[in-house]
N, C-alpha and C positions, 0 to 999 in steps of 0.2 A: 566438274562432274556432278551430275544430279542423280538422285535415287529416291525411292520411297522408303521412309522409315518413321517410326512412331515411338514416343517416349512412354515409359511405364505410367507416369502420373496422368497422362492423357487417357490411357486405357482405364485407369481406376475411376475416372469420372463418367465412363460410359455405362449404359444400362446393361445388366447381366443377361446373357442369352439363355433361353430355356429350350429343352428338347421338345419338339412338337409331336413326336410320334409315340409308338408303343415300345415298351422295353420287355424283352423276353429273356429270362434267366435260364440258361441251359446248364444244369448241374448234374444230369444223369445221362449215361450213355444212350439210354433208350430215347432221349429227346433229340439227339444230334441229327439223325437222318431226316426228320421232318423239318428241322430248322434249316438245314442245308438245302433241302428241296425248295423251301420258300425263297431262299437267297438266289437260287438258280433261275428264278422268274424274272430277274433284272439283269442288265448287261454290265452294270457298274456299281460297286459298293465301296464304302469307306472302311478303313482298316486301322486297328490300333491294338496294343497290348498293355497290360498292367502287371507289374511285379511288386511283390512286397518289398518295401524299402529296407535297406540295411543301415544300421547305426553303429556297427562295430567292425573294426578292421578284420578282414578275413572272412567275414560273414557273406554268404551268397544264397540267393533264393532263385528258384526257377520261375518262369512265367506262370502267373496265377490265372490271368484272365485274357481272353482273346475276343476283341470286339469286331463285329462286321455289321455295318448299318446301311440300310436303304434310306430313302427320304422319310418313309413312314414307320419303319420297324428297325430296332436295334437288337441284335442277338448277342448276348453276353455269354460266351462259352467259358465256364469255370474249369479250365483245363487242369488245374490242380486237383480237381475231383474226378474228371472224366478221362484224363490223358488225351491222346490224339486219335480218336476213332477214324477209321478209313474214310468215311464220307467227308470229314473236315479236312483231312490231309489231301484228299483228291481235289477238293474245292480250291485250296491254296495253290495247288499245282496245275490248275486248269487255266491255260493261256487264253481261252475264249471269253473269260469273265475278267473284266478290269477291276483291280483292287487299288484304291488310292490311299497312300499312307504318307507319314512324315517321319524322317529318320528311320526308314525301313531297314537299313543295314543293321542297326542296333537290334531291332525287333527280330530279324532273321537269326542273328547271332545268339540271342537269348532262346529263341524257339528251337534251334537245332540241338540244344542241350536236352530238350524234352523229346523231340522227334526228328529223325533224319528225313528231311524233305527238301524238294527242289522248287522254290517259289517261282511261279510263272504268272504273267499277266499283271505284274505290279507296276505302278507309276509312282515315282518319288516326287512329292510336292515341292521339296526344296529345289529340285531341278526346274520345275515348272515355273515357280515364282521368279526365278532369276531372269526369265525371258521378259518379265514385266517390270524390270528394274526395282523389284522389291528387295530391300537390303536386309530385312529381318527374316530370320529362318525359323523362329518359334511359332507354334500353332496359334497361341494367344495373340501375338502381335500381327500375324498375317490376317487372322480373322477380323481383328479390330480395324485394320487398314481398309479391308474390303467392305465390312458391314457395320462398322461403328458400334459394335457391341463387344462386351467383355465376356470371355470364357473364364469362369471361376476356376482357380487351381487349388481350391481349399482341400480337396480330397486326395490330391496327388500322393501325399506321403502317408495315406491311411493303410490299414492292414487289408490287403487284397486276398489274403488267405483266411479271413474271418469266416466262422461257420455260416453266417448270413451276411450278405452285402446290405448296407443301409440304403435307404432311398437316395440319399445324397451321393453315395458311391455309384449307384446305378445310373443316376442322371449324369454324373461326371463322365463315366465310362462311355455312355451312349453318345454324349455330345462330342467327345474327342474323335470318334470314328465318323459320325455324321458330318462334323465340320469339315473333315478332309474331303468328303464327297461334295459338299456344297461349294467349297473353295474352288475345287477343280472345275466343276460345271460352270461356275460363274465366270472364271477366267476363260474357259474354253469357248464360251458363248460370246466372247468379245465385249463383256460388260464393263471391263476395267481399262481406263486409259490413264497410264501413270502420270502424265503431265497435267491431268485435270484433278488429280487427287489433292486434298488439302494437306497431305503428308509428303508432298513432293518437295524435297529440300536439296540444297547444294551440299554435297558431301566433301569434306576436306580430303585432298589427295595426299596419301602418305609418300614421303620422299625416301 
């Protein structure tokens, strides 16, 4: 049995990817409507969320940030400050606009603690990459396999409820949503042939 997989040390030697577009921080309810209007000008967006990490047993935090990205613009909705205004909820429930995410079931579970909504139009990347014999399910590994670049995870455990997001946090959050969109389009356009990948390996079969 063969499949596509990559080792962590290989990724660490790759150049770090940078977000090529503009980043928009949406931290007031008055900004939400115009941001969603801009997102509605495209048919497909990348999706992700961030939650403040927990370091103590029993501690739990709600989603702090919801990211929606086109190729040129990433909108970072600070839902810990704005809640879930109607335009944002309606966008997530709109089946006519495709939203691409990774581990979306976890995101939905977290989001329903903040807002009761029925997600529509979502595509789960983990299901998509299986069709291309990609054995790795994490965003960093999938991106490295396809584009030979490293997504830095340095900000993953930072405080997403901080009064102001640092530039590093903004870039990290933007890249995670944008990368989902880029991966989906790259695969959908037929650009990846598993057997031609340098990461095509024989995978031991578990008995």
